[in-house]
GUVO-668626 format. One record per residue (C-alpha): residue number from 0; y, x, z. Coordinates in steps of 0.001 Angstrom, whole numbers, plus 500000, padded with zeros to 6 digits. Last residue first. Layout:
# residues N
<site pos="NUM" v="Y" u="X" w="Z"/>
...
END
This chain:
# residues 68
<site pos="67" v="350540" u="889103" w="885626"/>
<site pos="66" v="348904" u="891820" w="883532"/>
<site pos="65" v="350233" u="895354" w="884239"/>
<site pos="64" v="351809" u="897219" w="881332"/>
<site pos="63" v="351839" u="900961" w="881858"/>
<site pos="62" v="355226" u="902697" w="881314"/>
<site pos="61" v="358287" u="902352" w="879187"/>
<site pos="60" v="359955" u="898982" w="879442"/>
<site pos="59" v="360377" u="895822" w="877373"/>
<site pos="58" v="361696" u="892902" w="879555"/>
<site pos="57" v="365286" u="893409" w="878700"/>
<site pos="56" v="364655" u="893629" w="875044"/>
<site pos="55" v="365292" u="896712" w="872947"/>
<site pos="54" v="368171" u="897939" w="871015"/>
<site pos="53" v="368144" u="900248" w="867974"/>
<site pos="52" v="366701" u="897886" w="865469"/>
<site pos="51" v="365079" u="899185" w="862273"/>
<site pos="50" v="361532" u="899560" w="863469"/>
<site pos="49" v="361282" u="895969" w="864769"/>
<site pos="48" v="357524" u="895137" w="865123"/>
<site pos="47" v="356287" u="898620" w="865712"/>
<site pos="46" v="359101" u="899723" w="867963"/>
<site pos="45" v="359133" u="896523" w="869868"/>
<site pos="44" v="355286" u="896764" w="870431"/>
<site pos="43" v="355580" u="900319" w="871811"/>
<site pos="42" v="354507" u="899963" w="875334"/>
<site pos="41" v="353427" u="903363" w="876657"/>
<site pos="40" v="349937" u="904915" w="875984"/>
<site pos="39" v="350978" u="908472" w="875943"/>
<site pos="38" v="350083" u="908812" w="872253"/>
<site pos="37" v="352374" u="905878" w="871395"/>
<site pos="36" v="355227" u="907666" w="873253"/>
<site pos="35" v="354641" u="910849" w="871296"/>
<site pos="34" v="354395" u="909056" w="868032"/>
<site pos="33" v="357579" u="907212" w="868680"/>
<site pos="32" v="359273" u="910474" w="869538"/>
<site pos="31" v="358077" u="912217" w="866402"/>
<site pos="30" v="359211" u="909246" w="864242"/>
<site pos="29" v="362618" u="909263" w="865869"/>
<site pos="28" v="362931" u="913084" w="865381"/>
<site pos="27" v="362122" u="912527" w="861723"/>
<site pos="26" v="364733" u="909786" w="861265"/>
<site pos="25" v="367327" u="911777" w="863022"/>
<site pos="24" v="366618" u="914791" w="860734"/>
<site pos="23" v="366817" u="912628" w="857579"/>
<site pos="22" v="370085" u="911095" w="858633"/>
<site pos="21" v="371679" u="914330" w="859634"/>
<site pos="20" v="370569" u="915960" w="856332"/>
<site pos="19" v="372125" u="913204" w="854338"/>
<site pos="18" v="375347" u="913111" w="856310"/>
<site pos="17" v="375602" u="916925" w="855734"/>
<site pos="16" v="375106" u="916483" w="852017"/>
<site pos="15" v="377798" u="913796" w="851940"/>
<site pos="14" v="380231" u="915938" w="854066"/>
<site pos="13" v="379637" u="918903" w="851706"/>
<site pos="12" v="380297" u="916787" w="848694"/>
<site pos="11" v="383508" u="915335" w="850232"/>
<site pos="10" v="384725" u="918857" w="851143"/>
<site pos="9" v="384056" u="920041" w="847573"/>
<site pos="8" v="385886" u="917126" w="846046"/>
<site pos="7" v="388868" u="917690" w="848352"/>
<site pos="6" v="389009" u="921437" w="847410"/>
<site pos="5" v="388553" u="920599" w="843562"/>
<site pos="4" v="391373" u="918123" w="843819"/>
<site pos="3" v="393571" u="920679" w="845699"/>
<site pos="2" v="392975" u="923273" w="842938"/>
<site pos="1" v="393993" u="921049" w="840296"/>
<site pos="0" v="391472" u="919672" w="837747"/>
END
């Protein structure tokens, strides 16, 4: 292999490893955040029902839920 091909392969491998670590770190922080919010008694139904969705509904809010 040429020197440039090895360099490109090394950069791609480093980027892939970095992306994997970033994803794992982000997932861990999300789990910690959800655990903290659940411990504080906030509304977490959306997080429990739809763990893979980033958005939340307009009516969902953090804070105590008052019956209507």
